[in-house]
C-alpha positions as CSV (number, residue, x, y, z in Angstrom):
1,M,143.0,-18.4,92.5
2,P,144.0,-16.1,95.3
3,I,141.8,-15.9,98.4
4,S,140.8,-12.4,99.5
5,G,137.8,-10.7,101.0
6,S,136.3,-9.7,104.3
7,S,134.3,-12.8,105.1
8,G,136.8,-14.1,107.6
9,P,136.7,-11.1,110.0
10,I,132.9,-10.9,109.6
11,F,132.6,-14.5,110.7
12,G,135.0,-13.7,113.5
13,F,132.6,-11.0,114.7
14,I,129.7,-13.6,114.4
15,G,131.8,-16.0,116.5
16,I,132.3,-13.4,119.2
17,L,128.6,-12.6,119.2
18,T,127.7,-16.3,119.4
19,F,130.1,-16.9,122.3
20,L,128.7,-13.9,124.2
21,A,125.1,-14.9,123.5
22,V,125.7,-18.4,124.9
23,R,127.8,-17.3,127.9
24,Y,125.4,-14.5,128.9
25,F,122.2,-16.0,127.7
26,D,120.2,-14.9,130.7
27,R,121.5,-11.4,130.7
28,I,121.0,-10.3,127.1
29,S,117.8,-9.1,125.5
30,A,115.6,-11.0,123.2
31,N,116.5,-8.6,120.4
32,D,120.2,-9.4,120.8
33,K,119.5,-13.1,120.8
34,R,117.4,-12.7,117.6
35,F,120.2,-10.6,116.0
36,T,122.8,-13.2,116.7
37,V,120.6,-16.0,115.3
38,M,119.9,-13.9,112.2
39,M,123.6,-13.3,111.7
40,L,124.3,-17.0,112.0
41,L,121.6,-17.9,109.5
42,I,122.6,-15.3,107.0
43,G,126.2,-16.3,107.3
44,C,125.5,-20.0,106.8
45,V,123.1,-19.5,103.9
46,S,125.5,-17.1,102.1
47,T,128.4,-19.5,102.6
48,F,126.7,-22.3,100.9
49,L,124.8,-20.4,98.2
50,I,127.6,-18.1,96.9
51,P,129.9,-20.4,94.8
52,S,133.0,-18.2,95.1
53,V,133.1,-18.3,99.0
54,V,135.9,-20.3,100.6
55,I,134.2,-22.2,103.4
56,S,137.5,-22.8,105.3
57,V,138.0,-19.0,105.6
58,N,134.5,-18.6,107.1
59,L,134.9,-21.5,109.5
60,G,138.4,-20.2,110.6
61,G,137.0,-16.8,111.2
62,F,134.0,-18.1,113.2
63,F,136.0,-20.4,115.4
64,G,138.8,-17.8,115.7
65,G,136.2,-15.3,117.0
66,I,134.9,-17.8,119.5
67,L,138.5,-18.5,120.7
68,V,139.3,-14.7,121.0
69,A,136.1,-14.1,123.0
70,F,136.9,-17.1,125.3
71,I,140.5,-16.0,125.9
72,D,139.2,-12.4,126.6
73,S,136.7,-13.8,129.1
74,L,139.5,-15.5,131.0
75,F,141.2,-12.2,131.8
76,K,138.1,-10.2,132.7
77,E,136.7,-10.2,136.2
78,E,133.0,-11.0,136.5
79,K,131.4,-7.9,138.0
80,V,128.4,-8.8,140.1
81,Q,125.8,-6.1,140.8
82,T,124.5,-6.1,144.3
83,T,121.5,-4.2,145.6
84,E,121.7,-2.6,149.0
């Protein structure tokens, strides 16, 4: 059976959100934290409840998103706001 669908990129997006939520935990709003947790929960539940979902694609997308966000963060300067 061929593997196709959009769950890999969607889990990549969830991985990016998770990385950013952990890295900037003190800077993001409570709504953004709730949204990230909800996306993780919905993704995990749908992965194990829908029988035709290939778990390796979802895990690959999730960890790929974390990796992309981590690599991106290495090349960005941290901008610090100062008050005068």
